[in-house]
C-alpha positions as CSV (number, residue, x, y, z in Angstrom):
1,M,-122.9,-187.4,-140.9
2,F,-120.8,-187.4,-137.7
3,R,-120.0,-190.6,-135.6
4,R,-119.6,-190.3,-131.8
5,K,-116.6,-191.6,-130.5
6,K,-116.6,-194.7,-128.5
7,K,-115.8,-194.1,-124.8
8,D,-112.4,-195.2,-123.4
9,D,-113.2,-197.5,-120.7
10,E,-110.5,-196.6,-117.9
11,P,-111.8,-199.2,-115.2
12,T,-110.8,-202.0,-117.6
13,D,-106.9,-200.9,-116.5
14,A,-107.5,-200.9,-112.8
15,P,-108.1,-204.7,-113.0
16,A,-104.9,-205.2,-115.0
17,A,-103.0,-203.4,-112.5
18,A,-104.6,-205.3,-109.6
19,Q,-103.7,-208.7,-111.4
20,V,-99.9,-207.2,-111.8
21,A,-100.1,-206.5,-107.9
22,T,-101.4,-210.1,-107.1
23,E,-98.5,-211.5,-109.3
24,S,-95.8,-209.4,-107.8
25,S,-97.2,-210.1,-104.3
26,A,-97.1,-214.0,-105.0
27,A,-93.5,-213.6,-106.4
28,A,-92.5,-211.9,-103.1
29,P,-93.2,-214.5,-100.6
30,S,-91.5,-217.3,-102.7
31,E,-88.3,-214.8,-102.7
32,A,-88.8,-214.6,-99.1
33,A,-88.6,-218.3,-98.5
34,V,-85.5,-218.4,-100.7
35,G,-83.7,-215.6,-99.4
36,P,-83.0,-214.3,-95.8
37,S,-84.2,-210.6,-96.4
38,T,-88.0,-211.2,-95.3
39,E,-88.1,-207.3,-94.7
40,A,-87.3,-206.2,-97.8
41,A,-89.9,-208.5,-99.3
42,A,-92.4,-207.2,-97.1
43,A,-91.5,-203.6,-97.7
44,A,-91.8,-204.0,-101.3
45,E,-95.6,-205.5,-100.9
46,P,-97.0,-202.4,-99.2
47,E,-95.3,-200.1,-102.1
48,A,-96.6,-202.3,-105.0
49,A,-100.1,-202.1,-103.4
50,K,-99.7,-198.3,-103.4
51,A,-98.7,-198.0,-106.6
52,T,-101.6,-200.0,-108.0
53,A,-104.0,-197.7,-105.7
54,A,-102.9,-194.4,-107.0
55,P,-104.1,-195.3,-110.7
56,A,-107.4,-196.4,-109.2
57,E,-108.1,-193.2,-107.3
58,T,-107.2,-191.0,-110.4
59,A,-109.6,-192.9,-112.5
60,E,-112.3,-192.3,-110.0
61,T,-111.5,-188.7,-109.8
62,S,-111.6,-188.0,-113.5
63,A,-115.0,-190.1,-113.8
64,V,-116.5,-188.0,-111.0
65,D,-115.3,-184.7,-112.5
66,G,-117.2,-184.4,-115.7
67,K,-115.7,-181.1,-116.8
68,A,-112.2,-182.4,-116.8
69,T,-112.9,-185.6,-119.2
70,S,-115.0,-183.6,-121.3
71,A,-112.3,-181.3,-121.9
72,K,-109.9,-183.8,-122.6
73,R,-112.0,-185.5,-125.1
74,R,-113.2,-182.2,-126.7
75,G,-109.3,-181.4,-128.0
76,N,-107.8,-178.4,-128.9
77,R,-110.2,-175.6,-129.9
78,V,-109.2,-172.7,-132.4
79,Q,-108.3,-169.5,-130.9
80,K,-107.8,-166.2,-132.5
81,V,-106.6,-162.8,-131.2
82,G,-108.5,-159.8,-132.8
83,T,-109.9,-155.9,-131.9
84,V,-113.4,-155.7,-131.0
85,S,-115.0,-153.7,-133.9
86,S,-118.3,-153.3,-132.6
87,D,-120.2,-153.8,-129.3
88,K,-123.6,-152.5,-130.3
89,M,-125.4,-155.5,-129.6
90,Q,-126.4,-157.2,-126.3
91,K,-123.7,-160.0,-125.2
92,T,-122.3,-159.8,-128.7
93,V,-119.4,-158.2,-130.1
94,V,-117.6,-158.4,-133.4
95,V,-113.9,-159.2,-133.6
96,R,-111.7,-158.2,-136.3
97,V,-108.9,-160.6,-136.6
98,D,-105.9,-159.5,-138.9
99,R,-103.6,-162.2,-140.8
100,L,-100.4,-161.5,-143.0
101,V,-100.5,-163.6,-146.3
102,L,-97.7,-164.0,-148.5
103,H,-99.0,-162.8,-152.1
104,P,-98.1,-165.4,-154.7
105,K,-97.1,-163.0,-157.4
106,Y,-95.5,-160.1,-155.7
107,R,-94.1,-162.2,-152.7
108,R,-95.1,-159.3,-150.4
109,Y,-97.2,-159.7,-147.1
110,V,-100.7,-158.6,-147.4
111,R,-102.9,-157.9,-144.4
112,R,-106.3,-160.2,-144.6
113,T,-108.9,-159.4,-142.2
114,S,-111.6,-161.7,-141.1
115,K,-114.7,-160.4,-138.9
116,F,-116.2,-162.9,-136.3
117,M,-119.5,-162.3,-134.3
118,A,-118.3,-163.6,-130.9
119,H,-120.5,-164.2,-127.4
120,D,-119.4,-162.0,-125.0
121,E,-119.8,-162.1,-121.3
122,L,-117.0,-160.1,-120.1
123,G,-118.2,-156.8,-121.2
124,A,-115.3,-156.1,-124.0
125,T,-115.7,-152.8,-125.6
126,T,-114.8,-151.3,-129.0
127,G,-111.0,-151.4,-129.4
128,D,-110.3,-153.9,-126.9
129,R,-108.0,-156.8,-127.9
130,V,-109.6,-160.1,-127.1
131,R,-108.9,-163.7,-127.5
132,I,-111.9,-165.7,-129.2
133,V,-112.3,-169.3,-128.9
134,E,-114.3,-171.7,-131.4
135,T,-117.4,-173.2,-129.8
136,R,-120.9,-174.7,-130.8
137,P,-123.4,-172.4,-132.9
138,L,-125.1,-170.0,-130.4
139,S,-127.1,-168.5,-133.3
140,A,-127.2,-167.7,-136.8
141,S,-124.1,-166.2,-137.2
142,K,-122.1,-166.5,-133.9
143,R,-119.8,-169.6,-133.5
144,W,-117.4,-167.9,-131.3
145,R,-117.1,-167.0,-127.8
146,V,-115.0,-164.2,-125.8
147,V,-112.5,-166.0,-123.4
148,E,-110.5,-163.2,-122.0
149,I,-109.8,-159.5,-122.8
150,V,-106.1,-159.4,-123.6
151,Q,-105.6,-155.5,-123.6
152,K,-108.4,-153.0,-122.5
153,A,-108.7,-150.1,-125.3
154,A,-106.8,-146.8,-124.4
155,K,-109.4,-144.1,-123.5
């Protein structure tokens, strides 16, 4: 039903950059033999080597940091802001999200309400404005997770 995306191989870019560096270093001595500015060619060589080394370092760090690469591949998740209407369960809150929809006949805005059950590790209470984000199914009815408490309820 769902197919896994193919992994993008970042190390394939590093050898291509290395080939460019070898070509530029091969071109620099020939220019130095023709022109009197050997110092400029010698200065250009290490800068080219540094430029090719920098992408290789970032590829290694991104390969080591699994969270950064997996978040990049995951894409943007749907986020909603709503009000906690129930916190009577353990680590679960019911969040009410209101939205305005244009009525097709009367051309007036009508408030529509959706209720989502969200996993709550932050300890949100009834009346709090919270931001929820889409996540994998955590139970039969929970597919959302509380990311932050935007505004605490007035006591």
